[in-house]
N, C-alpha and C positions, 0 to 999 in steps of 0.2 A: 517514558524510554520506548522507540518504537522499533527502529532500523539499524543496522550499525553505520557508522561514522564515515567508514572506508567504504565498505564493499555493498549500501544499502542491504543487506540481512535483517530478517527478523529476528530480534533480540527475546531468547527466551530461557537462557540457561544465567540462575545466577551463580556470581563469584562471590558476593558476599553481601548481606544487608547489615546497616550499620544504626536501624532505625532512623529515627530523624535529628537534623542537628542546625543551630547556626551555620552562617558563613563564616569562614574559618577564621577569616583576618577582621571582622565584625567585632573591634572591639569595642567597650561602652565608658561612657563615662556616668557620674555618679547622679546625675540625674535622669540617667536612659535608664535605671534599674525599676522603675517600677514603671515603665512603658512596657504595652507587649510586642517581645518578639519574636520576629518572623524564624520557624523554622521550616525546612526542608529534609525530602526521602535522601536517608545516602544510600541507593540501592546500586549494587555494582553489579552489570552483565558481563558474561563474556562471547565474540562472536562466534557464532559453533562453525561458519565458515575462515574466517582470517584472524580469529584469537584475537582481537581487540579487547582488551579488556577497559569496560568506561561505564559514565555516568550522563544521563542526559543533563541538559541546560537548564538547570533549576530556576539560574537567575541569569539575565544580559552580563558580556563582561564588561560594557559599559558600566555597570553599576558595582560591581565587584573591581575592578581594576582604576578607574579614572583617580579616585583619593585612596592611596593605597598606603600602608604601615611598616609594612620591609621593605630595610635599607641594609644591601650589601655590605656595607664599608663594615658594619658593627663586629661584624666578623676573622678577626684575622687569621685564622686558619683559609675561609676562604678565598680573602686577600689574595695570602698567597699562590692559592691554587690559581688564581685569575694570571698573575706576574710568570707565575710558569710554562701556562698555556700560550700567552702572550710573547716571551722570549719560544718557545717549541716553535712556535706557526711562522716567525719572523726568519728562524731561521730554516727549514723544514722546506717550504715554500716560497723562500728568497723575495722577501717584500722588502720595499722598497720607498723614498720617498716619494713614489707616482704611484704609488699603492693605495687603494684605499680599504680601510674594515669598518662595516657597517655592524651595530651590535642589534639586532631584535630583543624587545625589554633588557634596554641596556641600563635601567633601573640609576642608580647614582651617580654612574661612572667609575664603579669600581676597576669591570676590567678593560676599558676603551682607555685609559690615564695612563697604563703601561704600556700599547703601542705607542701615544701619544708621546713620551718618554722618547722615544727610541725616529722620533719626526716623522714616523708616517700616518697621514689625515686620516681621521675617522668618522664617523657619525654613529648617534646612538638615535634610537627609535624604543620610546617608553611611554606608551597611552598616561601613564599616574603623572598629572601635572605638576603635584607637589614634589614628588620625586627628580622630575626632568627637571624643576627649578633647582633643585638641588647637586644637579651636574651641572648644569651649564655656571653656576656661580666655581664651577670648579675647572673652568674653560674649557666641559666637552661638551662639541654641537650635539644639541638632542631637540628631534621633535619628536611632540606629543600626540604622538598617533599610535592607531593599534595598526600590526603590522598584517595587509590582504594581497591579495591580487590586484587588485584597486589602487591601491599604496605605491606600490612595486611597479605600475604603469605610470601612475606619478612621477615617482622617481627619474625610471626612463625617460621619459620624454624634457624631465630637465635635465635630462644628462647624466644621471647620476647612476654606474653600479660598482659594483663591489670586487674586488677581489678575492675578499676573505668577508661571507658572512657567521656572525657565531648565535648561536641561537642558546643561548644555558640556561636548562630549567623552564624552558616556555612552552616549548610542542603539545608539554601535558596540558597546558592552559589554554588550550584553543578548541573551541567548538566544531568550527570549520578548517580541519584537519588539511583537508587537499586543498582549500581557497591558500593557505597560509604557506603548504608548499608549491603551490601554482606561484604565489609571489617570491618566494626565494628563487625558482627558474628563469622568473622576469628580474629579478633583481642584480643577477648575479652574471658577471661575464663571463664570456663563451671557456674559457681555461681557467675562471675561478675552484675556491672552494670554500662550500660552507661545512660547519658541523654543529650538529644537534647533541647535545647534551640532556638527560633525562635520567631519573631514577631505573632501574631496571628491575619490568615486572618480574625477571626472573628471583630477583633478592627479594622482594616484595614477600613474593609466597615461600622460598625457601627460610627466611630471618622474619617472619609472624610480621611486618610492617604495617598491619592494618590501620596503623595511624596515620599512614601518608596517604591516605586516601581522604580528601574532603572538596570541597562543591567547585574550587577551582581548577582544579586537578580533571578534565573530563575524560582525560585518556588515561593509561596505565600498558605501556609500549615495552614490545620485546623487536628485538631487531628484525623477528618473522613478519609480524604486521607492519612496522615500519616501512620496511622493504617492500609491501605491498603497493603503500602510499605512496611514496618516491616512484615508483615504474609507472602508478598513473599519471604523475605530472612531469615526464619525461627526462627524470633523475635518477643515480642508481648512487647507492653505499661503494666506496672500493676499498675502505680499512673503517676498525672498531677499535679502539682503545678501551679496557675497563679499569673503571674509577673508584678508589674507595668513597666518594663525596654521596652525602645523601646517604650513607646506608649501603653503597653500590651503585654505578651508574655507566652507562653507556657514553661514549663518547664517539659519536657515527662519522665519519667521513665522507663528504657527499661532492657529488660531481656532478655536469650536465649528461644525458645517457652517450649522448655525441660526441662526449669530449674524450680520445680513446689513450691521450698524454698522461692516464696515470692508472698502473695496474694496479691488481687488487692486489691488498696484503695481508699477509697471515693473521692479523687480527682478525679479520672479517670472515674466516672458514674456521677460525677458533670460535667466536661467539655463537656463529651459526650450529658448529658439532655442540656445543654446553646445552643450546638452548634445544636442540633434539634430544639429546638424551635425557633432559628432563622434561618432554614428551610435554612443549610447550607446542605445537604442530597438531595435536590433540585435545578430547576437553577432560582425559585424564587428570593431564597439566595442572589442571585448574580445580580440582575436587577437593572437597573438604576442607578447604580454606576459612569458612565461616565457622569452622568447629574449634582450630585452633584460637580465633579472637576471643570466643567464649571462654576458654578455658586463660587466655592472659587475662581478659576482663575477671574470671574469679579469683586470681592469684592478683591481681590490685587490689580490689576489696578487702579481701582478706588481713590483706599485710597492713592497709591503714584502717581496716575497725581492730586490728589486735596493739596498732600503735597508738590509737585512741584508748582503745581499754588499759591498758597501762600505762598511761600517763606518758610515753614519746611523744619530744616532738618534732612535728613533720613538716616541710613548709618543700617548695618549688624552683626549679631555676629554670628562669625561658621562660619564655608567653611568643611558642613556635604555635603557626597554624596543626602541627600535627600536635601539640600535645592540648590543643584545644579538642579535636576530633575523639584523642582519647581521653578525657575528661567528662564529656558527655556524653558518652558511647556507655561507661560506666558510672554515669551518674553522680558521680565526685563534685563536690560543692566546698566550702569554705568549714563547715562543718568535718570535714576529715584532712582538707590542706587546706590551711587557714590564707597561706599568701605565697604568692609567687614574685621572684626576683628578675630584672632583664636590666645591662647595659643599656639599651637603646630608649633615649629619652622620648621619645616617639609613642612608648608604653607606657612606660612608669607614671601612674597615678591614674591609670584607666582601670576595666574589669576584664576576664575575659569574657568573652561571649556565651549564651549560655548558662556560664555555670555559676559565672558572678563571682569571682576567685580576686582579689585584686592584686593590682602587681607596686613592687614596689623598686627602689632603685636596691643595687648589691647590699650596699650600708645597710640595709635592713639584719640579713645575715648576721653580721657583728653584734648586732644589738640582741638580737631574740636568741644569740646560740645555740640554733637546733642538736638533735639530733641523728635526722637524717635528710638529706637534700636530694630530693628527687630531678634528676636533669630531664625535663622535657623534650629539649635538643639533642635527644639519644646519640644521634651522629656528630655533635660534637661533645661528648664525653669526656675525650684526653683533654681539649682545650679547656674546658672549662674546670674539669679538676685538678688543672697546674695551677690554674686562674684564682681558683679558690680554696687551695691547699692548707691556709688559716682553719680553714673549720674542724682541720683535727685535730690542734690547738686545744679541743675541749673536748676530745670524745668524739665529733661529728664524722658522720660516715656519709656516701652518696649511695644512692640510687635511681636505675634505671630498669625500666618495663618491660622493652623491646630490646633485644628479642625475646627474653625472658624474664622474670624478675632478678635483679645481681644486685647484692651488697657488697660493696667495695670502700 
């Protein structure tokens, strides 16, 4: 890691060092378990000039994202989030049957389906061909491409520009951030609106969310750092919404810098104020985060070791990327967490990378009747604890490790 991906300043300040870890979505088949597994440094820096928190590009996006194990439609709460977004955007920006909504990293069509149901034309751009095929089968036009300035120019040459560009949880996944934002500037109509949703680095810091750090996430954004990048691409933020998704996210509304038809909203000023109060414009706002990660690691290991020594049965729920970061950083294998379960048929039957914990279907919980179920996707704790409330019938309890160890 040499220079900042926004301002090109030398990177010298460590935000947190999580050691070495495999790619968070590189799930394994049983025949892979005896093979050598690549691990990469998970060392995160903060730029001392523009304050972008970032890691290096240890693997190419083509290797990480061309065949992807995450399908958005398996989360009921995320589908509802997408439905509400579509309803809001149609009403707020008066979208019509002549409008076009383009989504970057459109996954399996989880979002665009809601616009399509209202008769609004849509186009998905999704680099993972296996995921794009699922979207197409659902009737969502999808291009299996990485989005960048060159591809946006290609769309423009084809006569394609969007009234709305949605980029949910993709900005952090882009190693060349400026090239990505320049693509939005090209693909967006002169009076169009782009929305960028991403986990807020302020919540990451305040809620000890170090497990959201993995190699797919190249950047950990604040509004402060994003606005500097937008300005370099002739774009401007004009409003911000604070969202509960993914442990606390920002939805930033973006316009062309030359578009004066949209005035700044109160949300923009509020978000700037919150970041300033948290000192995200100075290195002080990023200090001591590594010590918090060590504290959680200690609590996790202590809890699991006590369970093992006292004969308590403990298993996991979910196989998210964030769980893989947590378990690899803590060094937790099947000796302390025998298995986890996941609703996605694309993950059941596989093994978690690095730690080799097996993944089963949720039916396994009813068979094993564990004392504790660790919810690894803690951002979905309410949804999961309601869906799996049956474990309480035998006295089972749920556990989350972030932002601190909690049994409930």
